[in-house]
Structures are given as C-alpha cells and as structure tokens.
Steps between C-alpha positions, in 0.01 A plus 500: 500500500125590456302285256363676202210381276613314190304613189757500233740217446810498274557162326834431357558225225135561422525318147632175658287200618497610850477875430192465273322295761576765757375776288178326429449410867559858623277650236223251575502604864478869432863611535669747273801348332819638366652249280870487376707261313841516300318357195140472356238754411503829696274801531156582652335239274721203535356153478520466881216744550716724723743788422825328407851653514813369327758465782845352539502423879877459503504889474416645852375824342248316273392282779432793722296666220305182450402479864409862546130549567456146634403404862669163482690281248460136384835429338486216262777602252821291497671250275238224558713178528861356503659451142336786307815723534863437617514454870680837568246694299213326675645579846587863405170579343275346755676634785513856350129486423403381850722749678376792289143412559577476869688823520235688301234360728684635800575838344129543393353371835283224357277314727586153399739308273407147344755350292563172316753288676530131393465130605865467384615659823403182673745282316363421162545326275466206734684180374364145536797413717392759762752782411388818702171343581485427878149423568138527367271681461746780455416812695644843575764363747661310199706821417736617369657237254542677178653288210516758228574867447119545448417351842790698663343821360175419671672420835695824474154676443351343810802619705465840357129516550551432872745785533285741306194404711700557810642841385165629362225333697340397167356138499654283248363172377700269273296239307702197455327396176509154375458416111213710362234352268231643301183326419614411147817359618336214694475301178871419559428293816449157345864520388614552865283205608693285266835621634460600860871533547497797266314700767651367808734807492248714693303222659231506225397846587318770315268795548219641284562841380174627629599393851825686457302815429292428805809448714626835395183680618494291809865615591401873425198468722659296781575644847856358515798697612869480440603266216324176444572251226248226418466213264231542235373176350189327400345274765577196303760368255519473141482133513213233464670287780479546865772717651612228755534250225736755295711550803528129571615429136734797441619614837481165708740604777379852549369624835115554506418782728111415480261293298401614159157352422366477143662735263613767754767749410854405605570885496339606841277791479410515873716817551334688208150399635606646853684809405303629184179302498599322169261221395547354150174475315612337187623151405570332178268231625214733430541451129739224420393135491692203599572582861525129586 
C-alpha cells in the first residue's frame, strides 16, 4: 500500500477529554481536522475550533460519512469506562463503534488508523492480593486479561484491528490509555496520597491530557506497520512516594522485572517511545506541591 500524505484527520469523540486534547494538538501542528461526536455542539463554528459533525458511530452509514474527506482517523469515541452502562450495552456499543470505524477506514482507503484502546486490557483493576497482576512494571506482554465487558470490548478491538490491518495494509495504532487527568484535576492528588490503596488498581498510573493529544499525533506521524498497541502513561506516578516503596507495601510478593527508581511509572511506556516516538512532556509535579 503506497503511503499518502496526511493533511486532514478525522477525530471521533471530539468533545471528550481525549478527543478535545487531540483536536487541539492537531490544529496546533497545522492539520485540518474533521471532528465528530454523538453529543455536544456541532457545526462549522463549534467550540473545538474545527468543523464538527453530530455522528452516531454505531451506525456504519453515519461513520462512513464522518470519515469521508479525511486522510486518517483518530478514533477516541467509546463508552469511556466500566460501570457507566450495563455490561451488555458497553460491549455492544463499543464493539460496534470500533468495527464501524475500522470498516469505514478500509472502505475509504485511509492512510492510518489511531484509536483508543485501554490499560484495562492488561488486567485492571489490580487487587492488593495480586489478582491478575503478574509482574511490574506492567508492559505490553501483560495481555490479555480483561476483567469487565469494557475491557473485553477493547481486547476485541485490538484483535479486529490486527485483522483489518492485515486485510487492508493500513497501519493501525491502539493507544492503551491510562487514567487521563487535566491540569485542574491535579488538586485531587493529596486525597490519593492519604489513601494510596485507592489508586493501586492501576499501579498509581495517570497521563496528562496534553500528552494524550501528543500521543495521537505521534501515532499518526509514526512509520509503523501492521497493528501496534502501546501503553500511554505519564513518566511518573500520581503518588508522592517512591514507586519501589509502593510496590513493597501493597504488592510485597510481586515479581519485579526491573528497578523503578524514584517516582517512575509502573505502566511501562518503553514500547510507545520505540514505536511512535512518544515522550510525555507533562507531570503533575510541575505545579502541585508536596511531592515528598
């Protein structure tokens, strides 16, 4: 498949936390953006700064229309977490949205598909007794261990992405996003420091929304082939305690695959650095005091 220049990017779920960050990132770097979402303001003068279409991605026809005119797609639309809807609805809607975007991308011959997978495919939530957690830091090989219909929808999406990439020759990149924080949300952190167990479920991981936007652009601009799925997290944890100390207290028998000096993330981002050139530029430590 001959590579084509990517000038116009369709962004689904554009009014969500990840979607807004992606729209801002692409606009800032000179791309044309076609935004869409099932809710929120639409039209040429939406608050996103890009033409925005109201689209239900569970409809293949609407999905095809939304992606027409784009060179590539950043697919951030999905039910964003477990528990928001009944399990069957979460599985059905997420799977339909993902498959419709993938099929429409193939039908339109897009140059690249970037989409939101999830850290939950790796076995989250992790329990203090170990549960599905087999070692730390957790990396891409810690897959698949879905423990909810939400996580299963993402696993199914990754399997489907591999097939569509093989059929079409279109490169797919799945971003296994951890818990996304905006700058204003960092004020919550002292509560987590007082109750570290409350954030052990994802090994105290997080990612700044601005770095999510950058990761989307990194993945669009990467030279990868086939279907790659990479963890997207901050370079550090949310905690004001060293990562090794947290593991020793809350996961004392867990296998350590390598040393984790200082406050280093326990959701490994090595693969994202290698495959798409991801390098998180933002940390809560830049603006919140009490780091210990």
